[in-house]
C-alpha beads as a LAMMPS data file, in Angstrom:
LAMMPS data file: protein, C-alpha beads

108 atoms
107 bonds

1 atom types
1 bond types

-500.0 500.0 xlo xhi
-500.0 500.0 ylo yhi
-500.0 500.0 zlo zhi

Masses

1 110.0

Atoms # bond

1 1 1 -16.385 25.031 13.551
2 1 1 -16.277 21.235 13.114
3 1 1 -18.597 21.189 10.050
4 1 1 -16.384 23.729 8.282
5 1 1 -13.206 21.797 9.053
6 1 1 -14.538 18.383 7.985
7 1 1 -12.543 18.583 4.747
8 1 1 -9.291 19.189 6.622
9 1 1 -10.055 16.405 9.085
10 1 1 -10.724 13.996 6.190
11 1 1 -7.482 14.949 4.420
12 1 1 -5.405 14.640 7.590
13 1 1 -7.055 11.310 8.409
14 1 1 -6.293 9.973 4.931
15 1 1 -2.663 11.134 5.109
16 1 1 -2.298 9.595 8.557
17 1 1 -3.776 6.299 7.318
18 1 1 -1.535 6.186 4.234
19 1 1 1.546 6.960 6.305
20 1 1 0.860 4.189 8.778
21 1 1 -0.364 1.733 6.156
22 1 1 2.879 1.958 4.182
23 1 1 5.135 2.007 7.262
24 1 1 7.171 -1.160 7.478
25 1 1 10.258 0.235 9.197
26 1 1 8.606 0.489 12.621
27 1 1 7.573 -3.151 12.425
28 1 1 11.059 -4.064 11.303
29 1 1 12.621 -2.411 14.344
30 1 1 10.231 -3.234 17.175
31 1 1 8.463 -6.507 16.341
32 1 1 10.567 -9.648 16.556
33 1 1 7.956 -12.427 16.300
34 1 1 6.908 -13.469 12.811
35 1 1 3.259 -13.955 13.765
36 1 1 2.815 -10.299 14.811
37 1 1 4.429 -8.589 11.833
38 1 1 2.419 -5.941 9.986
39 1 1 1.142 -6.593 6.476
40 1 1 3.881 -4.580 4.775
41 1 1 6.566 -6.743 6.398
42 1 1 4.839 -9.926 5.244
43 1 1 4.571 -8.571 1.710
44 1 1 8.219 -7.552 1.736
45 1 1 9.219 -11.048 2.896
46 1 1 7.190 -12.563 0.050
47 1 1 8.968 -10.358 -2.491
48 1 1 12.408 -11.086 -1.033
49 1 1 11.779 -14.836 -0.928
50 1 1 10.626 -14.734 -4.536
51 1 1 13.724 -12.758 -5.539
52 1 1 16.105 -15.229 -3.883
53 1 1 14.400 -18.106 -5.666
54 1 1 15.027 -16.283 -8.951
55 1 1 18.739 -16.053 -8.153
56 1 1 19.189 -19.845 -8.209
57 1 1 20.611 -21.827 -11.084
58 1 1 18.304 -22.110 -14.092
59 1 1 17.439 -25.475 -15.626
60 1 1 16.414 -24.274 -19.043
61 1 1 14.974 -21.482 -21.110
62 1 1 11.303 -22.434 -20.777
63 1 1 11.553 -23.079 -17.038
64 1 1 13.269 -19.750 -16.461
65 1 1 10.542 -17.988 -18.461
66 1 1 7.813 -19.635 -16.404
67 1 1 9.586 -18.741 -13.173
68 1 1 9.886 -15.121 -14.278
69 1 1 6.176 -14.994 -15.166
70 1 1 5.285 -16.447 -11.772
71 1 1 7.554 -13.932 -10.041
72 1 1 5.889 -11.077 -11.920
73 1 1 2.418 -12.351 -10.973
74 1 1 3.420 -12.501 -7.307
75 1 1 4.763 -8.932 -7.477
76 1 1 1.547 -7.684 -9.076
77 1 1 -0.535 -9.490 -6.473
78 1 1 1.467 -7.874 -3.673
79 1 1 0.882 -4.451 -5.231
80 1 1 -2.877 -5.043 -5.406
81 1 1 -3.043 -6.274 -1.796
82 1 1 -1.086 -3.297 -0.519
83 1 1 -3.106 -0.655 -2.402
84 1 1 -6.633 -2.130 -2.202
85 1 1 -7.642 -0.535 1.139
86 1 1 -6.516 2.880 -0.069
87 1 1 -8.446 2.473 -3.315
88 1 1 -11.542 1.465 -1.362
89 1 1 -11.253 4.304 1.171
90 1 1 -10.487 7.186 -1.194
91 1 1 -13.880 7.428 -3.019
92 1 1 -15.665 7.842 0.312
93 1 1 -13.375 10.718 1.308
94 1 1 -13.314 12.383 -2.114
95 1 1 -16.510 14.338 -1.405
96 1 1 -14.704 16.084 1.455
97 1 1 -11.855 17.086 -0.855
98 1 1 -14.276 18.659 -3.312
99 1 1 -16.173 20.338 -0.497
100 1 1 -12.976 21.840 0.918
101 1 1 -12.021 23.262 -2.470
102 1 1 -15.470 24.782 -2.975
103 1 1 -15.585 26.404 0.492
104 1 1 -12.640 28.636 -0.316
105 1 1 -13.836 29.503 -3.833
106 1 1 -14.915 33.033 -4.660
107 1 1 -18.206 33.290 -6.504
108 1 1 -19.007 36.174 -8.687

Bonds

1 1 1 2
2 1 2 3
3 1 3 4
4 1 4 5
5 1 5 6
6 1 6 7
7 1 7 8
8 1 8 9
9 1 9 10
10 1 10 11
11 1 11 12
12 1 12 13
13 1 13 14
14 1 14 15
15 1 15 16
16 1 16 17
17 1 17 18
18 1 18 19
19 1 19 20
20 1 20 21
21 1 21 22
22 1 22 23
23 1 23 24
24 1 24 25
25 1 25 26
26 1 26 27
27 1 27 28
28 1 28 29
29 1 29 30
30 1 30 31
31 1 31 32
32 1 32 33
33 1 33 34
34 1 34 35
35 1 35 36
36 1 36 37
37 1 37 38
38 1 38 39
39 1 39 40
40 1 40 41
41 1 41 42
42 1 42 43
43 1 43 44
44 1 44 45
45 1 45 46
46 1 46 47
47 1 47 48
48 1 48 49
49 1 49 50
50 1 50 51
51 1 51 52
52 1 52 53
53 1 53 54
54 1 54 55
55 1 55 56
56 1 56 57
57 1 57 58
58 1 58 59
59 1 59 60
60 1 60 61
61 1 61 62
62 1 62 63
63 1 63 64
64 1 64 65
65 1 65 66
66 1 66 67
67 1 67 68
68 1 68 69
69 1 69 70
70 1 70 71
71 1 71 72
72 1 72 73
73 1 73 74
74 1 74 75
75 1 75 76
76 1 76 77
77 1 77 78
78 1 78 79
79 1 79 80
80 1 80 81
81 1 81 82
82 1 82 83
83 1 83 84
84 1 84 85
85 1 85 86
86 1 86 87
87 1 87 88
88 1 88 89
89 1 89 90
90 1 90 91
91 1 91 92
92 1 92 93
93 1 93 94
94 1 94 95
95 1 95 96
96 1 96 97
97 1 97 98
98 1 98 99
99 1 99 100
100 1 100 101
101 1 101 102
102 1 102 103
103 1 103 104
104 1 104 105
105 1 105 106
106 1 106 107
107 1 107 108
């Protein structure tokens, strides 16, 4: 029975991983020390700190443009860091998705 349900186990495992990987609310509620925060909380703090720096008084047009470009680069970096493990894990589990679709197919 386990070999036939390997596709379902892979899908449920991936959904479980994605749900816990993107969960920042549990860390926000239960963890009070900054050194033990999960990655999503650290990334959120980076984005919020960058946003508050953008809210300050601007010195000039060129400086404001450079600050906005730096803020955008930090946002893009945070997106890459938060999605990289999922992008690495998915190709290894994709064969189980295809296998699960083909098991239920009718040939003829």
